[in-house]
C-alpha positions, 0 to 999 in steps of 0.5 A: 647910722652912727653919729648921724652920718649917712652911710655910703654904699660901700659902708652899708655893704660892709655893715650888712655883711658884718651884721646880717642875721646868722642862720639859726642853729637848730642842733649842736652836739658837743664833745660826743664820745662813745666806747664799745668795750675797748673800741673808741667809736667816737672821740670828742666829736662836734657837730652843728646843724642849721635850720633848713640846710642839708648837712652832709656827714662823710667818712669811711666805713667805721669812721663813726657816722652811723654811731653818731646818728644813732646817738642823735636818734636815741638808739644808743647813749653816748659815753660822754658829751652833750646835745642841744636842740634850739640851744636847750640841753636835752637827753635823748633817752630813746627813739620815742623821745627823739620823735617828740623832739622832731628828729626822725631817721631814714635808715639804710637798713629799713625797719618795716613790717612787710606783712602790714599795709603802707598806712599801718607802717607809716603810723605804727603806734599812732593810729587814729581811733574811733570808739576804742578801735582803729579808724582805718578810714581816717588812717587812709585819709591821713596817709593820702594827705601825706602822700599828696604833700610830698607827691608820692603816690601808692595805694595806702592799703598795699602790703609793704612786702609787695614793694621794691626796695626803692618804694619801701624807702619812700615809705620810710621817708613818709613815716619820717615826715609824718612825725612833723620832724624838723631834723631828718637823718638820711643814712646812705639813702641812694645805695640801692637806688637807680639814677631816676629814683635818686632824682625823686629822692632829691626832689623830696629833700628839696621840698623838705628844705623849703619848708625849713626842715634840716637834713643830715645826709650820710653818703659815700657818693660824691655826686650826691654830696655836691648835688644837694649838700650845703655843708660838709662835716667829715669824720675819720677814725671817730674824730672830726677831720674837717669840713666846710661849705660844699661850694668851697670844697672839691672831691679831692679835698673831701677824700683827703679829709676822709682818708688822711692823704691825697689820692692821685686817682680816686678810682685807679683802674686795675687792669686784668687780663681777660681770659676765656669764657667762664660762664654762659647763660642761655634763655633764662625765663620765668615770670619776671625774666624772658629769654635772658642770655649773656656770657662772662669771661675770666677776670671780667667785671660785667655790669647789669643796668635797668630801671626798677622792675627790669628784672636785674635782681630776678635774673641773678636770683634765678642763676643762683637757684633761689627762684625757679626758671627755665634756661641753661647754664654752662661753666667752663664749657660744661653744663651745670645745674643750679637748682638750689642755692646749696648747689650753686655754692658747690658750683662756685657761685656766691650772691650778695643780695640787694637787701642784706638785712632781710635776705643775706644775714641771720640777725639772731646768730653771731658774726662768726656763724654768719661768716661761715654759713656758706662754708660749713662743710669745709669747717666741719669733720664727720658732721661736727663743727671744728670751733678752732677752724671756725674762729680762725676763718672768721678772724681771717675775713674780719681782718681782710675786710676790716670789719670793726666788731667789739673785742675782735682781737681778744673776745670770742667771736662766737658770742658777738651777735649781729 
């Protein structure tokens, strides 16, 4: 050591701590900004990602998390800022460039082809070929090898349409890993998963981490963050708001960084007087549900639990008139018939589906048209839509639900598309 002197244990410990090899920075995003018209979605955001870590990116809805990740995955381009991969400045012009650089994303809104097989979805655009044709035997073999690697097992020739939301998400994870990615972004991956399915996801993330893959994990679930996260970065209003090692933080401190103030209670209980029975469901039965019955009282929140395939979604679809069934419905003691969604809506029912993108929205229509879908009769007169009422109704719900859209105050919502 220095001067030829022996180092005491304390001296060695000090030398080891101050001179140890630092973790390798695999990704650096500097001063990233993004404007959508007059809206500043991101302002000078910085982010670093280390090799083999799980970085949790947190923030309220509209904080800029998804926008930042879309920039990293090449879906959109930043207004300003720089990105470095392994300390080399890069320009990620589109998702194919991101894949070449080892960056993949598992989106909350799944991007899949339901009428194609699992194998075809995983290796879309990268099929093995033989004599100029797709080599389906080789494609199946590659898929099975990938499944064995992550201990995920499906029939590679099954159609994606036949899978549950949780299973389809596992297919997306397989696709991300198939690019030999070094950085994988998970955008709200547990939002529609049960606790058992979440445990499977965490096992896969732990496997990837052991292999040196770096994870950026976006979630609102604090239990997820403290279960698998190594480090936290918080965004608020499109800006860096704080962060640190997961072991140095707690739920209260993270929430304070997210909302800008301390909260006495994370989920304050709202007490409401429970009134008379408003809905009674008797013996709902179809191919997936057998003799399901329950009651709901006015002012009550009634929760349904169960594993995948237990029939929760199918029961609600039957009540809403989306699926045929036998059984009886009573509202305020009077028998009603929900033989179609239109009739259910007229009876005062509403349904928020599990897969909002596929079953809840018409993506080719505007935000205004999607908001008004269930209230066309109220917003029309003698068969013609009242544009003034449409615009007013849309603006009301945009303000109530704090929906951030381009030119929400000055633009025509009719022309703003999903």
